[in-house]
C-alpha positions as CSV (number, residue, x, y, z in Angstrom):
1,M,126.8,158.5,-33.9
2,Q,125.9,162.2,-33.2
3,Q,126.5,162.9,-29.7
4,Q,123.0,163.2,-27.8
5,Q,122.7,166.6,-26.0
6,Q,119.4,165.9,-24.2
7,R,119.9,165.2,-20.6
8,V,118.6,161.8,-19.7
9,S,117.3,159.9,-16.1
10,W,116.5,156.2,-15.8
11,I,114.8,155.6,-13.0
12,G,114.2,151.7,-11.8
13,L,117.1,149.3,-11.7
14,G,115.7,146.2,-11.4
15,N,116.9,143.0,-13.3
16,M,116.1,144.5,-16.9
17,G,116.4,148.3,-16.0
18,R,119.7,147.9,-14.7
19,G,120.9,146.2,-18.3
20,M,119.3,149.1,-20.4
21,A,120.6,151.9,-18.1
22,R,124.1,150.8,-18.6
23,N,123.5,150.6,-22.6
24,I,122.4,153.9,-22.2
25,S,124.9,155.1,-20.0
26,Q,127.7,153.4,-22.2
27,K,126.5,153.4,-25.5
28,A,124.1,156.3,-26.3
29,N,126.7,158.9,-26.5
30,L,125.8,161.1,-23.9
31,S,126.9,164.8,-23.5
32,K,126.4,164.5,-20.0
33,P,126.1,161.5,-17.4
34,L,123.3,159.3,-17.3
35,I,120.6,160.5,-14.1
36,I,120.1,156.7,-12.2
37,Q,117.7,156.3,-9.5
38,N,116.4,153.1,-7.1
39,R,113.9,152.7,-4.5
40,T,116.8,151.0,-3.0
41,T,119.4,153.6,-3.8
42,Q,122.6,151.5,-3.1
43,R,121.3,149.2,-6.4
44,A,122.4,152.7,-7.8
45,H,125.7,152.7,-6.6
46,D,126.3,149.4,-7.5
47,L,125.6,149.5,-10.7
48,A,128.0,153.0,-10.8
49,A,130.5,150.9,-9.5
50,S,130.2,148.0,-11.8
51,L,130.9,150.4,-15.0
52,D,134.2,150.6,-16.6
53,N,133.6,154.3,-16.8
54,P,131.7,154.9,-13.2
55,S,131.7,158.7,-14.0
56,S,129.0,158.1,-16.6
57,V,126.2,158.1,-14.1
58,Q,125.3,160.5,-11.3
59,V,123.4,158.3,-8.7
60,V,120.3,160.5,-6.8
61,E,118.0,159.8,-4.4
62,S,114.7,160.9,-5.2
63,V,112.6,160.4,-8.0
64,Q,112.1,164.4,-8.2
65,D,116.2,165.1,-8.2
66,A,116.2,162.5,-11.3
67,V,113.6,164.1,-13.1
68,G,114.6,167.6,-12.7
69,P,117.3,168.3,-14.8
70,A,116.5,165.8,-17.3
71,D,114.8,166.0,-20.5
72,V,114.5,162.3,-21.0
73,V,113.1,160.0,-18.6
74,F,113.3,156.5,-18.6
75,T,111.2,154.3,-16.5
76,S,111.0,150.5,-15.6
77,L,108.7,149.4,-12.7
78,G,107.2,146.2,-11.6
79,D,103.9,146.4,-11.8
80,D,101.3,148.9,-12.3
81,A,101.0,150.2,-8.7
82,S,104.4,151.8,-8.6
83,V,104.2,152.7,-12.4
84,K,101.0,154.9,-10.7
85,D,103.5,156.2,-7.7
86,I,106.7,156.6,-9.2
87,Y,104.3,159.1,-12.2
88,E,102.2,160.6,-10.0
89,S,105.4,162.0,-7.5
90,M,107.8,163.1,-10.9
91,L,104.7,164.7,-12.1
92,K,104.5,166.8,-9.1
93,T,108.8,167.9,-9.4
94,P,109.5,171.1,-8.8
95,G,109.8,173.4,-12.0
96,G,107.3,171.4,-13.7
97,V,107.9,168.5,-16.8
98,N,106.8,170.7,-19.5
99,G,109.0,169.1,-22.7
100,K,110.2,166.4,-20.6
101,L,109.8,162.9,-22.5
102,F,108.9,160.1,-20.1
103,V,109.3,156.7,-21.7
104,E,107.8,154.1,-19.6
105,T,109.0,150.4,-20.4
106,S,107.2,148.4,-17.8
107,T,104.9,145.6,-18.0
108,V,101.8,146.9,-17.0
109,L,97.7,147.5,-18.0
110,P,97.2,148.8,-21.5
111,E,94.5,151.0,-19.0
112,T,97.7,152.0,-16.8
113,T,99.6,152.8,-19.9
114,N,96.7,155.2,-21.2
115,E,95.5,157.0,-17.6
116,I,99.3,157.5,-17.2
117,C,99.9,159.0,-20.7
118,E,97.4,161.4,-20.3
119,K,97.9,162.8,-17.0
120,V,101.5,163.3,-18.7
121,L,100.0,164.9,-21.5
122,A,98.2,167.4,-19.5
123,A,101.5,168.4,-17.6
124,G,103.2,169.5,-20.7
125,A,105.1,166.5,-21.6
126,E,105.5,163.9,-23.7
127,F,104.8,160.0,-23.4
128,V,106.1,157.0,-24.9
129,A,105.1,153.2,-24.4
130,S,107.7,151.0,-24.7
131,P,108.1,148.0,-23.1
132,V,110.6,145.3,-24.1
133,F,110.8,141.4,-25.0
134,G,113.6,139.6,-23.8
135,A,115.4,138.1,-21.0
136,P,117.7,140.0,-18.6
137,A,120.9,138.8,-20.1
138,M,119.1,140.2,-23.3
139,A,118.6,143.9,-21.7
140,D,122.6,143.4,-20.7
141,S,123.5,142.8,-24.4
142,G,121.4,145.5,-25.6
143,S,119.4,142.7,-27.9
144,L,116.1,143.5,-26.7
145,I,113.1,144.0,-28.7
146,V,111.0,147.5,-28.1
147,V,107.6,148.0,-28.5
148,A,106.8,151.8,-29.3
149,S,103.3,153.5,-29.2
150,G,102.2,157.0,-28.8
151,A,102.8,160.4,-31.1
152,S,104.9,159.9,-34.2
153,H,107.2,162.9,-33.2
154,S,107.5,161.6,-29.3
155,I,108.4,158.7,-31.0
156,D,111.3,159.6,-33.0
157,R,112.9,161.4,-30.3
158,A,113.2,158.4,-28.1
159,L,114.6,156.1,-31.5
160,P,118.4,157.1,-30.9
161,F,118.4,154.9,-27.9
162,F,116.3,152.3,-29.3
163,T,117.9,150.6,-31.5
164,G,121.8,149.3,-31.4
165,V,121.9,150.8,-27.5
166,I,119.0,149.0,-25.6
167,G,117.6,147.1,-28.3
168,R,118.2,145.2,-31.7
169,S,114.8,145.7,-33.3
170,V,111.9,148.1,-32.8
171,I,107.8,147.3,-33.8
172,D,106.6,150.7,-34.4
173,L,103.0,151.2,-33.5
174,R,103.8,155.4,-33.6
175,D,100.3,157.2,-33.9
176,H,98.6,154.5,-31.9
177,A,97.5,154.9,-28.5
178,P,100.0,153.6,-26.2
179,G,98.1,151.3,-24.3
180,H,98.9,148.9,-27.6
181,A,102.1,148.8,-26.8
182,T,101.5,147.0,-23.5
183,L,98.2,145.3,-25.4
184,L,101.0,143.5,-27.4
185,K,103.9,142.9,-24.7
186,I,101.0,141.1,-22.3
187,T,99.7,139.0,-25.4
188,G,103.3,138.3,-25.9
189,N,104.3,137.3,-22.7
190,S,101.4,135.1,-22.5
191,F,102.9,133.1,-25.5
192,I,106.0,132.8,-23.1
193,L,104.1,131.1,-20.3
194,S,102.5,128.5,-22.1
195,M,106.0,128.1,-23.9
196,V,107.2,127.4,-20.3
197,E,104.6,125.4,-19.3
198,T,104.3,123.2,-22.8
199,L,108.1,122.7,-22.0
200,A,107.5,121.8,-18.6
201,E,105.0,119.1,-18.6
202,G,107.1,118.0,-22.0
203,H,110.2,117.3,-19.9
204,V,108.1,115.3,-17.2
205,W,106.4,113.5,-19.5
206,A,109.7,112.3,-21.7
207,E,111.3,111.2,-18.1
208,K,108.5,109.7,-16.7
209,S,107.8,107.3,-20.2
210,G,111.7,106.7,-20.2
211,L,112.1,108.7,-23.1
212,G,114.4,110.9,-21.6
213,T,115.1,114.5,-20.8
214,D,118.3,114.4,-23.3
215,M,116.4,113.1,-26.3
216,L,113.3,115.7,-25.6
217,H,115.9,118.5,-26.0
218,K,117.5,117.3,-29.3
219,F,114.0,117.5,-30.7
220,I,113.9,121.2,-29.5
221,E,116.9,122.2,-30.7
222,E,116.0,121.2,-34.0
223,M,112.7,122.2,-34.1
224,M,112.4,125.6,-32.5
225,P,115.4,126.6,-31.4
226,G,116.5,130.1,-29.4
227,P,114.2,130.8,-26.2
228,F,112.3,127.1,-26.8
229,V,116.1,125.8,-26.3
230,A,117.2,128.4,-23.3
231,Y,114.3,127.7,-20.8
232,S,114.4,123.4,-22.1
233,N,118.0,123.9,-20.7
234,R,117.2,125.5,-17.7
235,M,114.7,123.4,-16.5
236,R,117.1,119.9,-17.4
237,H,120.0,121.5,-15.7
238,G,118.2,122.4,-12.5
239,D,118.5,126.2,-13.3
240,Y,115.4,126.8,-12.9
241,L,116.2,127.5,-8.9
242,R,118.0,129.7,-8.4
243,E,118.9,132.7,-5.8
244,E,118.2,135.5,-8.1
245,P,115.3,134.7,-10.2
246,L,115.3,136.3,-14.1
247,F,111.3,136.3,-14.1
248,A,110.2,136.6,-10.1
249,V,107.1,134.5,-9.6
250,D,105.2,137.4,-8.5
251,L,105.8,139.4,-11.6
252,A,104.7,136.2,-13.5
253,R,101.8,135.6,-11.7
254,K,101.4,139.6,-12.8
255,D,101.6,139.2,-16.0
256,A,99.5,136.0,-16.4
257,G,96.9,137.9,-14.4
258,H,96.6,140.7,-16.8
259,A,96.9,138.3,-19.6
260,I,94.0,136.1,-18.3
261,R,91.6,139.5,-17.7
262,L,91.9,141.4,-20.8
263,A,91.7,138.2,-23.0
264,E,88.4,137.7,-21.0
265,S,87.4,140.6,-21.8
266,V,86.9,140.5,-24.8
267,G,85.5,136.6,-24.8
268,V,88.7,134.8,-25.0
269,D,89.7,131.9,-22.2
270,L,93.4,131.4,-22.1
271,K,93.4,128.2,-20.8
272,I,96.8,127.3,-20.7
273,A,98.1,131.0,-19.4
274,K,95.4,129.4,-16.3
275,V,97.2,126.3,-15.8
276,A,100.4,128.1,-15.5
277,D,99.2,130.4,-13.5
278,E,97.9,127.5,-10.9
279,H,101.6,125.9,-11.4
280,L,103.3,129.6,-10.4
281,K,101.0,129.5,-7.1
282,I,102.7,126.2,-6.6
283,V,105.9,127.8,-7.1
284,K,105.3,130.7,-4.5
285,E,104.5,127.7,-1.9
286,V,107.4,125.8,-2.7
287,V,110.1,127.8,-3.1
288,G,108.6,131.6,-1.9
289,P,109.2,135.0,-3.7
290,K,112.6,134.1,-5.2
291,G,110.5,131.4,-7.6
292,D,111.7,131.7,-11.3
293,L,109.2,131.4,-14.1
294,P,110.3,128.4,-15.3
295,A,110.0,126.5,-11.8
296,I,106.6,125.7,-13.2
297,Y,108.9,122.5,-14.2
298,G,109.5,121.7,-10.8
299,A,105.7,122.2,-9.9
300,V,104.6,120.0,-12.6
301,R,107.2,117.4,-11.6
302,K,105.5,117.7,-7.9
303,E,102.5,117.1,-9.5
304,S,103.3,114.2,-11.3
305,G,105.4,112.3,-8.5
306,L,108.5,113.3,-8.9
307,E,110.6,115.7,-6.6
308,F,110.5,119.8,-7.3
309,D,114.6,119.7,-7.4
310,N,115.4,117.5,-10.2
311,R,119.0,117.5,-8.8
312,K,118.2,115.6,-5.7
């Protein structure tokens, strides 16, 4: 791979951002250390310490410290409000942002994406929306599916950081409005919600009917390999209760709400997503903010007269 001369920054080191930043620092063949910044600075120091080559990253304290020296700035944040706040701050960077490329990987509303894009372009910079499909383990392994939307020349500039670095493939929506990428991401996440809801109901039914969850899992392995099997295993082995959630309940409810509202705006009623969201409310009540998406299984168990925790 040709050495990447552009100076790159990464802002936001949550479950997904951490893995993507790690892969850019290790695989993108950067000529200078990747600049990393997180609201909680210790998380950036922890990432640096976990690398085989800690000098491949440079920790900075502020968003503007990350933006100032960079040619390309990646952001990975939890919700719409955080994205808007961060971009408001970045666009006030001393010296301006003219010529910089901003690559936004968060799952937010299409209107948020388009709004941010307009502000970035007005400031003389470039913008690519590139939300990703995949779990944190896929972020760690560099096997995410990247959805990229924006001007063709801007996507070409971002592509060297996608396939073979943070992802295994790219769904290229070049020359579409950036909001198309986040619309596809939210639509896709509604499929994941529906999958988890179906698995949760199926496993509880199998347990209570006497069929057994192991028998159901064998069917899932044969008919629906991939994410279905992974989530099925997490449910039956009690891994839906974790100290550190992989898809935290508040973020899952945010995505469910986005999907429900976007669908309703065009006359579509996402009934399964609504049921899943109701079960996520139970997850939040029982587990609190550390509740995880597949804990929908615990909510269905509780509704059906079983213990929320299948490990008891």
